[in-house]
C-alpha atoms as an extended CHARMM CRD file, in Angstrom:
* protein
*
       210  EXT
         1         1  MET       CA            -13.2750000000        6.9960000000       28.2830000000  PROA      1               0.0000000000
         2         2  SER       CA            -13.9770000000        4.0200000000       30.4640000000  PROA      2               0.0000000000
         3         3  ASP       CA            -17.2460000000        3.3050000000       32.2120000000  PROA      3               0.0000000000
         4         4  LYS       CA            -16.7250000000        1.9340000000       35.7080000000  PROA      4               0.0000000000
         5         5  GLY       CA            -20.3910000000        1.8020000000       36.5940000000  PROA      5               0.0000000000
         6         6  SER       CA            -22.2680000000       -1.4030000000       37.4180000000  PROA      6               0.0000000000
         7         7  ALA       CA            -25.7330000000       -2.8200000000       36.8770000000  PROA      7               0.0000000000
         8         8  GLY       CA            -26.6800000000       -2.3360000000       40.5350000000  PROA      8               0.0000000000
         9         9  ARG       CA            -26.6990000000        0.8460000000       42.5450000000  PROA      9               0.0000000000
        10        10  VAL       CA            -23.5540000000        1.4920000000       44.5110000000  PROA      10              0.0000000000
        11        11  PRO       CA            -23.9000000000        3.9750000000       47.3770000000  PROA      11              0.0000000000
        12        12  PHE       CA            -21.2240000000        6.6430000000       47.4880000000  PROA      12              0.0000000000
        13        13  LYS       CA            -20.4460000000        9.8570000000       49.2690000000  PROA      13              0.0000000000
        14        14  VAL       CA            -19.7760000000       13.0060000000       47.2280000000  PROA      14              0.0000000000
        15        15  THR       CA            -16.8300000000       14.7600000000       48.8490000000  PROA      15              0.0000000000
        16        16  ARG       CA            -15.8180000000       18.3800000000       48.3040000000  PROA      16              0.0000000000
        17        17  ARG       CA            -12.6380000000       17.1360000000       46.5870000000  PROA      17              0.0000000000
        18        18  ALA       CA            -14.7040000000       15.0210000000       44.1750000000  PROA      18              0.0000000000
        19        19  MET       CA            -16.9300000000       17.9780000000       43.3810000000  PROA      19              0.0000000000
        20        20  VAL       CA            -13.9060000000       20.1970000000       42.6610000000  PROA      20              0.0000000000
        21        21  LEU       CA            -12.3080000000       17.5560000000       40.4340000000  PROA      21              0.0000000000
        22        22  SER       CA            -15.5620000000       17.0480000000       38.5580000000  PROA      22              0.0000000000
        23        23  ALA       CA            -15.9630000000       20.7810000000       38.0230000000  PROA      23              0.0000000000
        24        24  SER       CA            -12.3650000000       21.0730000000       36.8040000000  PROA      24              0.0000000000
        25        25  ALA       CA            -12.8710000000       18.2470000000       34.3280000000  PROA      25              0.0000000000
        26        26  GLY       CA            -15.9890000000       19.9700000000       33.0340000000  PROA      26              0.0000000000
        27        27  LEU       CA            -14.0670000000       23.2130000000       32.5190000000  PROA      27              0.0000000000
        28        28  VAL       CA            -11.3730000000       21.3870000000       30.5420000000  PROA      28              0.0000000000
        29        29  VAL       CA            -13.9540000000       19.7440000000       28.2730000000  PROA      29              0.0000000000
        30        30  GLY       CA            -15.7580000000       23.0330000000       27.8380000000  PROA      30              0.0000000000
        31        31  PHE       CA            -12.5600000000       24.9030000000       27.0140000000  PROA      31              0.0000000000
        32        32  ALA       CA            -11.5200000000       22.2530000000       24.4960000000  PROA      32              0.0000000000
        33        33  THR       CA            -14.9190000000       22.5170000000       22.8090000000  PROA      33              0.0000000000
        34        34  ILE       CA            -14.6900000000       26.3210000000       22.6650000000  PROA      34              0.0000000000
        35        35  VAL       CA            -11.2040000000       26.4050000000       21.1550000000  PROA      35              0.0000000000
        36        36  ALA       CA            -12.1350000000       23.7600000000       18.5940000000  PROA      36              0.0000000000
        37        37  TYR       CA            -15.1040000000       25.8860000000       17.5410000000  PROA      37              0.0000000000
        38        38  THR       CA            -12.7510000000       28.8870000000       17.3300000000  PROA      38              0.0000000000
        39        39  GLY       CA            -10.6000000000       26.8540000000       14.9670000000  PROA      39              0.0000000000
        40        40  LEU       CA            -13.6720000000       26.1580000000       12.8360000000  PROA      40              0.0000000000
        41        41  GLN       CA            -14.3170000000       29.8760000000       12.5150000000  PROA      41              0.0000000000
        42        42  LYS       CA            -10.6970000000       30.6160000000       11.5330000000  PROA      42              0.0000000000
        43        43  PHE       CA            -10.8210000000       27.9380000000        8.8530000000  PROA      43              0.0000000000
        44        44  ASN       CA            -14.0090000000       29.4120000000        7.3760000000  PROA      44              0.0000000000
        45        45  ALA       CA            -12.4520000000       32.8540000000        7.2360000000  PROA      45              0.0000000000
        46        46  ARG       CA             -9.2200000000       31.6670000000        5.6690000000  PROA      46              0.0000000000
        47        47  THR       CA            -10.7800000000       29.5030000000        2.9810000000  PROA      47              0.0000000000
        48        48  ALA       CA            -13.5570000000       31.8510000000        1.9030000000  PROA      48              0.0000000000
        49        49  GLY       CA            -11.3760000000       33.0020000000       -0.9710000000  PROA      49              0.0000000000
        50        50  GLY       CA            -10.3120000000       29.4830000000       -1.8420000000  PROA      50              0.0000000000
        51        51  PRO       CA             -6.5690000000       29.3510000000       -0.9420000000  PROA      51              0.0000000000
        52        52  ALA       CA             -6.8530000000       25.6890000000        0.0840000000  PROA      52              0.0000000000
        53        53  ALA       CA             -8.1100000000       24.8040000000       -3.3960000000  PROA      53              0.0000000000
        54        54  GLN       CA             -4.7810000000       25.9020000000       -4.8570000000  PROA      54              0.0000000000
        55        55  ALA       CA             -2.6500000000       23.9290000000       -2.3710000000  PROA      55              0.0000000000
        56        56  SER       CA              0.1020000000       21.7850000000       -3.8520000000  PROA      56              0.0000000000
        57        57  TYR       CA             -0.1910000000       19.1200000000       -1.1180000000  PROA      57              0.0000000000
        58        58  ASP       CA              3.5830000000       18.9320000000       -1.0140000000  PROA      58              0.0000000000
        59        59  PHE       CA              3.9240000000       17.2560000000        2.3680000000  PROA      59              0.0000000000
        60        60  GLN       CA              5.0350000000       13.9790000000        3.9160000000  PROA      60              0.0000000000
        61        61  LEU       CA              3.4460000000       12.2410000000        6.8970000000  PROA      61              0.0000000000
        62        62  THR       CA              3.4950000000        8.7620000000        8.4270000000  PROA      62              0.0000000000
        63        63  ARG       CA              0.5620000000        6.3710000000        8.5650000000  PROA      63              0.0000000000
        64        64  ALA       CA             -0.4670000000        4.8770000000       11.8940000000  PROA      64              0.0000000000
        65        65  ASP       CA              0.8480000000        1.5190000000       10.6360000000  PROA      65              0.0000000000
        66        66  GLY       CA              4.2790000000        3.0690000000       10.0580000000  PROA      66              0.0000000000
        67        67  GLY       CA              4.0440000000        3.4300000000        6.2840000000  PROA      67              0.0000000000
        68        68  ALA       CA              4.8860000000        6.6440000000        4.4600000000  PROA      68              0.0000000000
        69        69  PHE       CA              2.1780000000        8.9610000000        3.1200000000  PROA      69              0.0000000000
        70        70  SER       CA              2.7380000000       11.6590000000        0.5240000000  PROA      70              0.0000000000
        71        71  GLY       CA              0.3860000000       14.5210000000       -0.2380000000  PROA      71              0.0000000000
        72        72  GLY       CA              0.7000000000       13.4400000000       -3.8540000000  PROA      72              0.0000000000
        73        73  GLU       CA             -1.5490000000       10.4740000000       -3.0410000000  PROA      73              0.0000000000
        74        74  LEU       CA             -4.4600000000       12.9160000000       -2.8740000000  PROA      74              0.0000000000
        75        75  ARG       CA             -4.1890000000       13.9750000000       -6.4900000000  PROA      75              0.0000000000
        76        76  GLY       CA             -6.7360000000       12.6930000000       -8.9810000000  PROA      76              0.0000000000
        77        77  ARG       CA             -9.3310000000       11.4210000000       -6.5120000000  PROA      77              0.0000000000
        78        78  PRO       CA            -11.8650000000       12.9610000000       -4.1160000000  PROA      78              0.0000000000
        79        79  PHE       CA            -10.7540000000       13.0410000000       -0.5000000000  PROA      79              0.0000000000
        80        80  LEU       CA            -11.6880000000       14.4150000000        2.8780000000  PROA      80              0.0000000000
        81        81  VAL       CA             -9.5270000000       15.7110000000        5.6980000000  PROA      81              0.0000000000
        82        82  PHE       CA            -10.1210000000       16.0370000000        9.4300000000  PROA      82              0.0000000000
        83        83  LEU       CA             -7.6570000000       17.3610000000       12.0000000000  PROA      83              0.0000000000
        84        84  GLY       CA             -7.6780000000       16.2170000000       15.6050000000  PROA      84              0.0000000000
        85        85  PHE       CA             -5.8560000000       14.4420000000       18.4110000000  PROA      85              0.0000000000
        86        86  THR       CA             -6.4130000000       11.2850000000       20.4120000000  PROA      86              0.0000000000
        87        87  SER       CA             -6.7870000000       12.9580000000       23.8200000000  PROA      87              0.0000000000
        88        88  CYS       CA             -9.4320000000       15.3560000000       22.4960000000  PROA      88              0.0000000000
        89        89  PRO       CA            -12.3450000000       14.9530000000       24.9400000000  PROA      89              0.0000000000
        90        90  GLU       CA            -15.3460000000       15.5340000000       22.6970000000  PROA      90              0.0000000000
        91        91  ILE       CA            -15.1150000000       17.1970000000       19.2700000000  PROA      91              0.0000000000
        92        92  CYS       CA            -12.6820000000       14.7350000000       17.6670000000  PROA      92              0.0000000000
        93        93  PRO       CA            -14.2310000000       11.4030000000       18.7100000000  PROA      93              0.0000000000
        94        94  THR       CA            -17.7380000000       12.7130000000       18.0290000000  PROA      94              0.0000000000
        95        95  THR       CA            -16.7870000000       13.9030000000       14.5510000000  PROA      95              0.0000000000
        96        96  LEU       CA            -14.9710000000       10.6660000000       13.6870000000  PROA      96              0.0000000000
        97        97  TYR       CA            -17.8620000000        8.5810000000       15.0020000000  PROA      97              0.0000000000
        98        98  GLU       CA            -20.4050000000       10.5520000000       12.9710000000  PROA      98              0.0000000000
        99        99  LEU       CA            -18.2010000000       10.4820000000        9.8790000000  PROA      99              0.0000000000
       100       100  SER       CA            -17.8330000000        6.7070000000       10.1710000000  PROA      100             0.0000000000
       101       101  ALA       CA            -21.5970000000        6.3030000000       10.4510000000  PROA      101             0.0000000000
       102       102  ARG       CA            -22.3020000000        8.5430000000        7.4460000000  PROA      102             0.0000000000
       103       103  MET       CA            -19.6830000000        6.7090000000        5.3530000000  PROA      103             0.0000000000
       104       104  ARG       CA            -21.3680000000        3.3740000000        6.0680000000  PROA      104             0.0000000000
       105       105  GLU       CA            -24.7760000000        4.8430000000        5.2410000000  PROA      105             0.0000000000
       106       106  VAL       CA            -23.6130000000        6.2340000000        1.9000000000  PROA      106             0.0000000000
       107       107  GLY       CA            -22.4270000000        2.7500000000        0.9760000000  PROA      107             0.0000000000
       108       108  PRO       CA            -19.8410000000        1.3110000000       -1.4640000000  PROA      108             0.0000000000
       109       109  SER       CA            -19.5290000000        4.5430000000       -3.4500000000  PROA      109             0.0000000000
       110       110  MET       CA            -17.5520000000        5.9710000000       -0.5150000000  PROA      110             0.0000000000
       111       111  ASP       CA            -14.7130000000        3.6210000000       -1.4510000000  PROA      111             0.0000000000
       112       112  ALA       CA            -13.8160000000        6.1360000000       -4.1780000000  PROA      112             0.0000000000
       113       113  VAL       CA            -13.0800000000        8.7700000000       -1.5220000000  PROA      113             0.0000000000
       114       114  LEU       CA             -9.8290000000        8.8370000000        0.4610000000  PROA      114             0.0000000000
       115       115  PRO       CA            -10.5950000000        9.9190000000        4.0520000000  PROA      115             0.0000000000
       116       116  ILE       CA             -7.6240000000       11.0790000000        6.1290000000  PROA      116             0.0000000000
       117       117  PHE       CA             -7.2990000000       12.0450000000        9.7860000000  PROA      117             0.0000000000
       118       118  ILE       CA             -4.2330000000       14.1270000000       10.6470000000  PROA      118             0.0000000000
       119       119  SER       CA             -3.1010000000       14.2670000000       14.2640000000  PROA      119             0.0000000000
       120       120  VAL       CA             -2.2310000000       17.7760000000       15.4260000000  PROA      120             0.0000000000
       121       121  ASP       CA             -0.6000000000       16.5160000000       18.6100000000  PROA      121             0.0000000000
       122       122  PRO       CA              2.8350000000       15.2730000000       17.4490000000  PROA      122             0.0000000000
       123       123  ASP       CA              4.2450000000       15.0300000000       20.9750000000  PROA      123             0.0000000000
       124       124  ARG       CA              1.5940000000       12.6780000000       22.3900000000  PROA      124             0.0000000000
       125       125  ASP       CA              0.1270000000       10.8590000000       19.4010000000  PROA      125             0.0000000000
       126       126  SER       CA              2.6330000000        8.1290000000       18.6180000000  PROA      126             0.0000000000
       127       127  ALA       CA              1.9100000000        5.7260000000       15.7680000000  PROA      127             0.0000000000
       128       128  GLU       CA              0.9170000000        3.0600000000       18.2960000000  PROA      128             0.0000000000
       129       129  ILE       CA             -1.4930000000        5.3260000000       20.1720000000  PROA      129             0.0000000000
       130       130  LEU       CA             -2.9840000000        6.6030000000       16.9160000000  PROA      130             0.0000000000
       131       131  ALA       CA             -3.4840000000        3.0720000000       15.5490000000  PROA      131             0.0000000000
       132       132  ARG       CA             -5.2320000000        1.9570000000       18.7330000000  PROA      132             0.0000000000
       133       133  TYR       CA             -7.4460000000        5.0480000000       18.7450000000  PROA      133             0.0000000000
       134       134  MET       CA             -8.5940000000        4.5000000000       15.1630000000  PROA      134             0.0000000000
       135       135  THR       CA             -9.9120000000        0.9840000000       15.8600000000  PROA      135             0.0000000000
       136       136  SER       CA            -13.0910000000        2.6900000000       17.0890000000  PROA      136             0.0000000000
       137       137  PHE       CA            -13.8300000000        4.2180000000       13.6840000000  PROA      137             0.0000000000
       138       138  ASP       CA            -14.2970000000        3.2470000000       10.0310000000  PROA      138             0.0000000000
       139       139  PRO       CA            -11.1830000000        1.3290000000        8.9040000000  PROA      139             0.0000000000
       140       140  ARG       CA            -11.1140000000        3.2380000000        5.5980000000  PROA      140             0.0000000000
       141       141  ILE       CA            -10.0410000000        6.3970000000        7.4320000000  PROA      141             0.0000000000
       142       142  VAL       CA             -6.2670000000        6.7610000000        7.0490000000  PROA      142             0.0000000000
       143       143  ALA       CA             -4.6980000000        8.1200000000       10.2470000000  PROA      143             0.0000000000
       144       144  LEU       CA             -1.5500000000       10.2020000000        9.8010000000  PROA      144             0.0000000000
       145       145  ARG       CA              1.0320000000       11.7990000000       12.0490000000  PROA      145             0.0000000000
       146       146  GLY       CA              4.3560000000       13.5920000000       11.7320000000  PROA      146             0.0000000000
       147       147  SER       CA              6.9060000000       15.7930000000       13.4210000000  PROA      147             0.0000000000
       148       148  VAL       CA              5.9190000000       19.3290000000       14.3600000000  PROA      148             0.0000000000
       149       149  ALA       CA              7.4430000000       20.6420000000       11.1200000000  PROA      149             0.0000000000
       150       150  GLU       CA              5.7450000000       17.9710000000        9.0100000000  PROA      150             0.0000000000
       151       151  THR       CA              2.3980000000       18.5790000000       10.7190000000  PROA      151             0.0000000000
       152       152  ASP       CA              2.7140000000       22.3370000000       10.2300000000  PROA      152             0.0000000000
       153       153  LYS       CA              3.3240000000       21.8610000000        6.5080000000  PROA      153             0.0000000000
       154       154  ALA       CA              0.4040000000       19.4650000000        6.0620000000  PROA      154             0.0000000000
       155       155  VAL       CA             -2.0530000000       21.6480000000        7.9700000000  PROA      155             0.0000000000
       156       156  ALA       CA             -0.9520000000       24.7400000000        6.0250000000  PROA      156             0.0000000000
       157       157  ALA       CA             -1.5420000000       22.8850000000        2.7420000000  PROA      157             0.0000000000
       158       158  PHE       CA             -5.2700000000       22.8580000000        3.5340000000  PROA      158             0.0000000000
       159       159  GLY       CA             -5.4560000000       26.4420000000        4.7690000000  PROA      159             0.0000000000
       160       160  ALA       CA             -6.3200000000       24.9970000000        8.1670000000  PROA      160             0.0000000000
       161       161  TYR       CA             -5.2240000000       25.8400000000       11.6910000000  PROA      161             0.0000000000
       162       162  TYR       CA             -3.9690000000       24.3740000000       14.9460000000  PROA      162             0.0000000000
       163       163  LYS       CA             -2.3450000000       25.7540000000       18.0690000000  PROA      163             0.0000000000
       164       164  ARG       CA             -1.3540000000       24.2770000000       21.4110000000  PROA      164             0.0000000000
       165       165  PHE       CA             -2.7410000000       25.8710000000       24.6020000000  PROA      165             0.0000000000
       166       166  ALA       CA             -1.5160000000       25.2320000000       28.1460000000  PROA      166             0.0000000000
       167       167  ILE       CA             -4.0520000000       24.1550000000       30.7800000000  PROA      167             0.0000000000
       168       168  ASP       CA             -2.5230000000       23.9630000000       34.2620000000  PROA      168             0.0000000000
       169       169  ASP       CA              0.2140000000       21.3030000000       33.9790000000  PROA      169             0.0000000000
       170       170  ASP       CA             -1.1920000000       19.9060000000       30.7370000000  PROA      170             0.0000000000
       171       171  TYR       CA             -2.3000000000       21.2630000000       27.3720000000  PROA      171             0.0000000000
       172       172  THR       CA             -4.9970000000       20.9830000000       24.7370000000  PROA      172             0.0000000000
       173       173  VAL       CA             -4.9720000000       21.7940000000       21.0380000000  PROA      173             0.0000000000
       174       174  ASP       CA             -7.1520000000       24.3430000000       19.2730000000  PROA      174             0.0000000000
       175       175  HSD       CA             -7.7300000000       23.2510000000       15.6750000000  PROA      175             0.0000000000
       176       176  THR       CA             -9.9590000000       23.4700000000       12.6360000000  PROA      176             0.0000000000
       177       177  ALA       CA            -12.9620000000       21.4080000000       13.6720000000  PROA      177             0.0000000000
       178       178  VAL       CA            -14.7150000000       20.7000000000       10.3770000000  PROA      178             0.0000000000
       179       179  VAL       CA            -14.2810000000       17.8250000000        7.9300000000  PROA      179             0.0000000000
       180       180  MET       CA            -12.9770000000       19.3290000000        4.6950000000  PROA      180             0.0000000000
       181       181  LEU       CA            -14.2880000000       17.7570000000        1.4740000000  PROA      181             0.0000000000
       182       182  TYR       CA            -12.2040000000       18.0510000000       -1.7130000000  PROA      182             0.0000000000
       183       183  ASP       CA            -13.0670000000       16.9710000000       -5.2280000000  PROA      183             0.0000000000
       184       184  ALA       CA            -10.7020000000       15.0390000000       -7.5220000000  PROA      184             0.0000000000
       185       185  ALA       CA             -9.2220000000       18.3190000000       -8.7980000000  PROA      185             0.0000000000
       186       186  GLY       CA             -8.1730000000       19.2490000000       -5.2540000000  PROA      186             0.0000000000
       187       187  LYS       CA            -10.7940000000       21.9780000000       -4.9230000000  PROA      187             0.0000000000
       188       188  LEU       CA            -12.5710000000       22.4830000000       -1.6160000000  PROA      188             0.0000000000
       189       189  GLN       CA            -16.1230000000       21.3240000000       -2.3320000000  PROA      189             0.0000000000
       190       190  SER       CA            -17.7720000000       21.5660000000        1.0640000000  PROA      190             0.0000000000
       191       191  THR       CA            -17.3740000000       20.9050000000        4.7950000000  PROA      191             0.0000000000
       192       192  LEU       CA            -19.0910000000       18.7940000000        7.4310000000  PROA      192             0.0000000000
       193       193  ASP       CA            -19.5470000000       19.7850000000       11.0510000000  PROA      193             0.0000000000
       194       194  THR       CA            -21.2940000000       18.2490000000       14.0290000000  PROA      194             0.0000000000
       195       195  HSD       CA            -24.0920000000       20.8420000000       13.9570000000  PROA      195             0.0000000000
       196       196  GLU       CA            -25.4750000000       19.5010000000       10.6730000000  PROA      196             0.0000000000
       197       197  THR       CA            -28.1800000000       16.8600000000       10.4030000000  PROA      197             0.0000000000
       198       198  PRO       CA            -27.1590000000       13.3270000000        9.4030000000  PROA      198             0.0000000000
       199       199  ASP       CA            -29.1510000000       13.7330000000        6.1880000000  PROA      199             0.0000000000
       200       200  ALA       CA            -27.2510000000       16.8970000000        5.2370000000  PROA      200             0.0000000000
       201       201  GLN       CA            -23.9480000000       15.1340000000        5.8680000000  PROA      201             0.0000000000
       202       202  ARG       CA            -24.9910000000       12.0860000000        3.8140000000  PROA      202             0.0000000000
       203       203  LYS       CA            -25.9560000000       14.2810000000        0.8680000000  PROA      203             0.0000000000
       204       204  LYS       CA            -22.5980000000       16.0540000000        0.9020000000  PROA      204             0.0000000000
       205       205  LEU       CA            -20.6620000000       12.7890000000        1.0710000000  PROA      205             0.0000000000
       206       206  SER       CA            -22.7870000000       11.2290000000       -1.6730000000  PROA      206             0.0000000000
       207       207  MET       CA            -22.0760000000       14.2210000000       -3.9080000000  PROA      207             0.0000000000
       208       208  LEU       CA            -18.3620000000       13.9560000000       -3.1660000000  PROA      208             0.0000000000
       209       209  ALA       CA            -18.3180000000       10.2380000000       -4.0060000000  PROA      209             0.0000000000
       210       210  SER       CA            -20.3400000000       10.5670000000       -7.2250000000  PROA      210             0.0000000000
């Protein structure tokens, strides 16, 4: 988002059209937040029995820099996974910002963990857009994208969820909204979500990196 405000006060008139547009924007943000939380609940239900821990990670995606990424790169080391999309209004940037902060706070031990961000918006998130978006977050986070089929396969490998929903002439994406933490054996160890305290998140990441 851009901030077009200024240091001084600029008088303005609030028109009915402006009020309607503002209200509409608020509804879109609110809806996106609700569906992301719904995705969080579906992930919790699906992974309670541990299906994601048995995933083979047999998928192929493309890095934001254009390089290839294989699910096999996850084997033998701890890693974390977050799903999202660059036009997500709140949940995705907030989660990535908080994750970046916690990674810095944990320190050098986090270098042992492979953090990946998988776009669930194949139609809009080109490699160029994804690369530009990720400049706002920790550079160790590997951003990945793919075709619809490739994205479906990758998301399914983690027992996660995403679905596109139409909003007027546009759309948003409902998706698993937690950061999934996996140990070096590929077993789901824990999750992070934005409702946790920074200290709780740091402890989980420190345990993952140890």
